[in-house]
N, C-alpha and C positions, 0 to 999 in steps of 0.2 A: 569745609574741611573733610566732611564725610564723602563728598563727591570726589575730591582729590584722591582720597585713600582708595575709593572704589575703582577709579580709573587706573591707579597704580597697580591694583590687584589684577585687573583685567589685562593690562599690558604684560604683567609678569607671567601669567599662565598662558597667554597667547604664544609664548615661546615654544610650547610643545607643538603648536600648529603652524606657526609662521616664523620659526627660529632662523637664525643666520645660517648660511650655507657651510660654515666651518665644520659643523657636526656631520654634514652629509658625506664627508670623505671617509667616515668610519673610524674616527680617532677621538671618541669621547673619553675624556680623561678620568671620569668618575664611574665608568662602566666596568665592573669586574665580573658580573654574572651575565649569561646569555649574550655574550658579545657578538656571536655570529648572527643571531636573530635581530638584534637591535641595529647592527651595522647594515644588515640586509634591508631593513625598512628605511634606514637613513639614505642609503645609496639608491634606493628605489623612489626616493622623494615622497614617501608615504608619511614619514615623520622626520622632523628636524629638532635639534636641541637648542640649548641656550649658549650660543657660541661654541666652545669646545666641551661643554658639559651637557649631560642628559637629565640630571636630577632623577635617577631611577626609582627612588623611594617615595617620591611625591605621588599623590593620588591622581588618577586619570579623571578628567572632567567629562561629563556626558556629551557635551558638544564636541569635544576633541575626538571621542570614539567615533561619532558620526562622520566627522571630517576625514579621519584617517581611512575609514572604509570606503567613502566616496572617492578619495584619491586613488586607492588601490583599484577600484573598479573603473577608473577613468571617466567618471561621470562629472561633466562640467556644465551641461546645459540645465540651468535652473529656471529657465523662462516659464512663465505661466503656471507655476506650481500652485496647487490649491492650498488655501489657508487652512492649516490644521486646527485653528481655533484655540491655541494655547494663550492663556491670559498673561503669561510672562514672556512671550516672544511674539512681537508684532512685526509687521512688514517694515523694513528699514533697519531693524535691529541686527546686530552682528550675529551671523549664523542662522538667521531666519530661513533663508532659501535652502540651505543644506538640510536643516531639520525638516522643513516642509517636504523636501524631495524624499528624504528617508521615510517619512510617514506615508507619502504617496506610493512608495515602493513596498510598503508593508512590513518593514522590519524595526520600526520604533512606533510607540503609541503614546508615550507620555504617562503622566500620573493624574489621578483624580482626587480632588478635595472632597470633604464631607458634604459640601453644598452642591456637588456634582460638576463643578467647573474643572476644566482640564488645564494642566500646566506641564511644562517640560523640564524645568529645573536645569537649564543648560550648564550652569557652573557647579552643579552638585556633583559629588563624587559617585563613581560607578562601583557597584558591589560585584562580587564574584558571580552571584546568581544572575544579576542583570547582564553581565558580560556574556554569559552562556546564551541567553535569549537573543541578544542582539546579533551575535556571531552566527548562531544556528539559522536564524531567519534571514540574515543578510546574504549568507552563502548557500542557503538551501541544503544544509547538511541533513543527513538522514542516518538511520541505523538505531539499534537499541542495545543497551547493556544493562543487565540486572545488577545495579550497584547496591552496596549495603552501607552507604555512608551513615554514620550514627546520627548526624544532624540534618539529614535530608530524607524524611519519610515520604512515602508515596503520595501523601496528601499535599506535599509542598508544591507551590505553584511552578517552581523551576525544575521539578524532578525529571521530567522528560528531556528538557534542554540539557541538563547536566549529563544525563545518560548518553545523549547523542554525542556530546563532546568527548566523553570517556571512550565511547565506541570508536570514535575517529582518532583516538590517541592524541588528542590535543591537550587534555587536562586530566589530572588525577587529584586525589585528595592528599591528606597529610598522613604521617606515620601512624597516628592513632585512629585511622579509618574515619576521620571526619572530613568535611568539605569546607566549612566556614562560609556558607552562602551569603551571609550578611556582611562579611568582612569587605572593607573597601579595597579595591584592587589597585596596586601601584602601577606606575608608568612602565616599569621593566616587566612586570608580569602580564600586563595587557599586551605589551609589545610582543612577548614571546608567544602568547596565545594567538595573536593575529598572524605572526610569521608562520606558525605551525599550520594555521588554517589555509594561508595563501600557498605555502610551499610544502609539499609532503615530506621533503627531505629533512625538515626540522621536527617531524613528529616523533613521538617517543617510541623507543624500542628496547626490548629486554636484553638482547645480546648484541654486542658490538662485533662486527666482522671486519677485521682489519687485514691489510696487506703490507708486509714488511720483509725486505730482503728475500723476495720470491717465495715467501711462505704466507699462508692464511691462518689467522688466529680467531677463534671464537671465544670472546671474553678472556683473552690472554692465553688460551691453550691451543696446541696444534698437534699434528701427527708426530708419533714416536716419542712424545713426552711420557714420562713414567707415571704410574698410578699415584705415587707420592706427590709429584709435581702438580697433577690435576687437583688433588685434594687440597694442596696448599693454595691453589688459585681459586677454586670453586667451593671448597668446603666439602663436608661429607654429603653423599648423594641422598636424595629422597628415597631412592630404590636402587637395589643392585640385583642382577640376575645373570644366569648363564646366557651366552649369546645364542640366539635361535638359528642363526644362519651359518655359524662356523664355530670352531673351538675358541675358547676365550670367555669373556664376560663383559657386561655393560653396566654403566652407571646412568641413572636418570635424574635430571634436575628440573624442578618446577621453577621457571624463570620469573614469574610475576605473581604477586598476591592479587592483582586485579584481573589479569587475563589468564585464567586458570588452565586454559587449554594449551598454552605455550609451554613447550618442553625442549630441553637440551639433553641429548643422549650422547654418551661417550662410549665407544666400543674399544675393547682391549684385546690384544693377542694374549695367549696363555702366559707369555713372559711378563705381562703387566704393562707393556708399552701401548700407546694409543694407536689403534688401527684405523678408525674412522670417527667422524663427528657429524651428528645430525641435529639440525635445529628446525622445529616446526612452529609456525605462528599463524594465527588468523588475524587479518586486518580488514578494515573496511575500505581499503584503497590498494591499488595494485603496486605496492612499493614496499621494499624494506629499506628504510632510509640509510641504515648503516652501510649496506652494500653499495648503494648509489653514491653516498657522500664520501665514505672513507675507503672503499675498496675499488670500485670501478675506475674512478678518476686516477688512481695511482697504479692500476694494473698494467703490466708490460708484457704479458704473455699472449697466447692465442685464445680466441673465443669461437666456439661453434654453437649453433642453435637454430631456433625457428623451424621446427618440424612442420610440414605442410598441414598436419591435422590441427595445429594450434591456430584456430581462426578467430577466437574471441579476442576483443581488443585488450583485455586485461590479462591475457594468458601468454606465457612464454616458457621456454626451456632453454637454458644456457649451460654450456660446459666451458669452464675456464681451465686452461692448461698452463701450469706454472713453467716459466722458462728455465731450462736446465734442471728440471725436477720431474719426478713421477707423480707429483701431487696434482689432483684434479678436484675442482669445486663444481658441484652441480647446483644450479639455482632454478627453481620451478615455481610458477604462479598459476593457480587454477581457480577461477571463480566458482562459487557454490550457489546452489539454488536459493539459499537464504540471503544472498547478496554480499556475503563475506568473500574475501580472497584468501585462499589457503596457500601460504608460502612455505616452501621447503628448501633448506640449504644443506647440502651434504658434502663433506670433505673426505676424500679417501686417496688411496694409492692407485693410480690409473682407474679412476672411480669404478670400483667393483668389476674391473676387467673389461669395461666397455671400450671397444676400439674406436674411440671418437674420431681420431684423425683420418681414419679410412672409411668411416660410415657415410655412405652417399646420401642418407636421408637428412644429414646435418650440413649446414653451409657455414663457411667461415664468415665471421662478423667483424666489423671495425668497432673501435671503442665508441665512436659517435652513434653507431646503430644500437649498441647495447644500452647506452645512456638514454637514447630515444625510447627504447622499449620500456625502461623503468619509469619514464616520466610521461608516457602517453596516456 
């Protein structure tokens, strides 16, 4: 009876790894959060569901995490893998070769009992801390962020892995500044972390830059809005000061409690209408996902950019000219000596008077060229 129950349990949870193709069309009936990320993984054949369901709140099993990463990496050759020596996973067992391959590649190591014997616990649940280690090592992520999670001291074994994930804007903590490292991670949360790792456009951003009706919006505000409308959308500013470059004044907003250097500045005419909007953010990858995902794909105007001096692979300068409008968005990415990428987005009227259309140092770009710049 116990054997029958165990086999039923195995077949049930294998649905996450070997589920029917119905879920791969991106129509899981029980997914209400992170739909884009989960559907992306399903459509990429990295994960499948249970028929037309995903069971998003179920825990992720350790063996499943390994298999999903191997699928994403396209690793299928499991021949002649070295036996990792796990007492609970022998040659011929389900998942043996995948786990052995992951150990061979150096991104899983298993667990150790008090007597020194090693085991993998393939059907055990994955914790949030374990998730960060596996993803960081599997994808060779780097970078550092001085986090202050209340439950992750510097002495915690996963402290560095968690900080790398934060730096890469793949994960954050909870509203009370905790991380819950020992909490079991659900299928939907592992899926979203994996999708963010694989595809930069899913990574977190403080300010949404949207394009609608030939206008650009930064967190819902745009040019010529009134001061009152800005406050209604963004709240009271962290700082207010006279404009340094012209008459009028400016509001400054800190956009993240985690990324404290990120700022949104709103500049006003003396009349109180918005004259320009600037957003500055440092990331560890050459991409502002809101611009790529929500703005560029819908933009219908003209784009100029790629000055000859911009030779770094992660460096660009683009000017977007709105059709039938004097509004211009400037987007710039500059790598820093610390390995960060400094991203600046500025919206203005004929951006600060720059005669972009007639400037011979800029060339006209197609939408495909712009998207390629953001994703290279």
